[in-house]
N, C-alpha and C positions, 0 to 999 in steps of 0.2 A: 049678780053681775052688774057693773056700773055702766051708765050710758053717758059718762062725762066727756066733754070735748077735750079735756086734758088727759093725755096718756099717763097711766100709772103703772108702776112695776108691781106685778102680782107674783113673780117668781124669779129668783136670781140664785145662781150657783156657779162654782168653778169646777169644771169637769177636767179630769186628768187627760182626757182625749181631745175635747173641743175647746178647752179654755173657758172663758166667761160666757155663760148662757143666761139670757134674760127673756122673760115673757112679759110683754106689756099689754094692757087692756085699754082700748079707746072706742067709744061709741058702741060698746057691746061686743067688740071683736078683739080677738087675741092676735098678737104678732110675736113671732119668735126671732130673736137676734142671737147670733153666735159671733163672738169677737166683734161686736158692733155692726155686723152685716145682717140685714134682714133675710130670713129664711122662709118666710111665709107672708101671705097677704100683700097688699100694695103693689109695688113694682114686681115682686116675685110672681104674683098672680097674673099681672099683665104680661110678663114674659111668657109664662106657660100657657096662658089663654091663647096667645097668637101661635105658640108652638103646637098646641093640640089641634087648633084649627087647620094648621098646615099639613097635618098628617093625612095620609090616604085613608079611604074607607076600608075597614077590615070587615070581612064577612065570614062567619056570622058575628063573632065578637073577638077581640084580641086577647091573647095571653101575654101579659106584660111583666117584664122584669125591671124594677127600679132600683138603681144603686144610689143610695143617699135618700134620706127620708125628710128631714126638716120638719115643717109643720104640716106637710101633706097637701099643699096647694095643688100640685100637679095631679095627685091622686083624685081629688074631688073633681077636677076638670075632666080627667079621663072617664070617671064614673058618670059624669053628666052626659058625655057624648056616647059612652058605651056602658049603660047601667049594669050589664051582666058581665063586664070584663073581669077576668081573673088577674089579680095583681100580686106579685111577690115583691115586697120592699125590703131591701137589705140596708141596715144602718149599724155602723160600728159602735156608736155611743149609746149605751143603755139609758143614760139620762135623757137623751133626745127622744128615745122611744117612749119613755114614761111620760114626758111632757106632751108628745104628740097624742098619746092616748088620753091624757088627763085634760088638756086644754083645747085640743083640736078635734075631739070626738071621732078619732079614727076607728075605735072599737065598734062603732055603729055601722060601718060600711061592709056590706056583704061582699064576699069574693076577694077580700083583702087578707093577705098573710104578711105579718111583719117579723123579720128574722133579725135578731141582734147578732151581727157577725161582721167579719172583715171582708169587704168586697173582693179583694185580691184572692184570699183563700177560697171564698165561695166559688169564684170563677175558675181558678186553676185546679181546685181539688173537687169540683162538681159537688159542692155541699148543698144542703137545703133541697135536695131532690131534683136539681136542675139537670137537664139532659141536652145533648146536641139537637139542633133543629126543633127547639121546643117553644121559642118565643116569637111572636109576630112583631113585638116592639120591645126594644131594650133602651132605657134612658139612663144616662150616666151623669150624675150631678153630685159629685162627692167632694166638693170643696169643704175644708175646715176653715171657716172664716174666708180669707182670701187665698188660702194655700191649697193648691191642688197636689194630691199625692203623686210622687214621681212616676209610679207605675202606670198611671192613668193614660199617659200619652205614648207608652212604649208599644212597638209593633207587635210583640208577642202577646201582650194583653189584648190588643185590638183584634188580633186573629182569633183569640179565644172567644171574644164576644161575638165575632162574626159567625163562628161555628154554632152558636146558640140560636141563630136566627132561622126561621122557616124560609122557604124559597121566596115568599112575598115580604120577608121581614125588613124592618127599618131599625137602625141604630142611631140614637140621638145623643149628642154631647152638648152639655151646657158649658160655655167657655167665657170667662170674664174678659173684658176688654179694658182693664185698667192698664197702667203703664207696663207692668210685667206681662200681662196677657197679650198686649199688642205685639210684644217682641217675639212671642212664641206661637201665636195662632196661625200665621201663614205657614210656618214650618209644620205645624200639626196638620193643617188641611192638606199640605203636600203629601204627608205620610198617609193620610186617609185615602187620597186619590190613587195611591199605589195599591190599595187593598180593596177598594170598592169601585164598581164600574160607574156609579152615578152618585153625585154629591150635590146637596143644595144647602146654602147658608142663609140664615135669617138674623138680621141685626135688630135687637130690641133693647133700647136704652144702652146700658154699658155692658151688655151681654151679647154673645153670638151663639145661636143654636146651629149646630151642624148636623144635617140629616144625611145618613149614609144608607143607600139602597142596595139590596142584593142584586 
């Protein structure tokens, strides 16, 4: 591993699912980019560092469902706060899963299961062993570059996610606030308010985290 000040590309490929995927190394750290958008480290870690700190305390430890893997920045932050947390991460792109295991050391984390599968199918068909009222925390971060799958903001999908939460559970959406995101986020929040009794938003950089409480 190099500790150069200049970032160098250590892995590059074109995925039929995600498009261009690049892993860069700088100062001994790897950063994952999908369609030119960072998916780990740097700003991504900053976003989720604030997001994880904003979560309530779960006792004894949370059972977590993560839709969208990236380089696993949020997973490491969750494990730092709750070392014994059980996490199921669902990622549609097998290339991203291989990269996360190879360059970001996710195989070394106890209590983590990574499933290569489509989030929509997993939720609607209850795949990967998920059950109703099973998760204290569900995090949805399923952008492909800057594109958010259309189903992610549909009421039927959100209701399905709500059914997965325990009575104390929290559902968190990561929403980009680029030009397209700004046009839809208010409408999305209005939809969430019809479904959840309490909502909190947190702006971090060009992202908005939306916390939905049972």
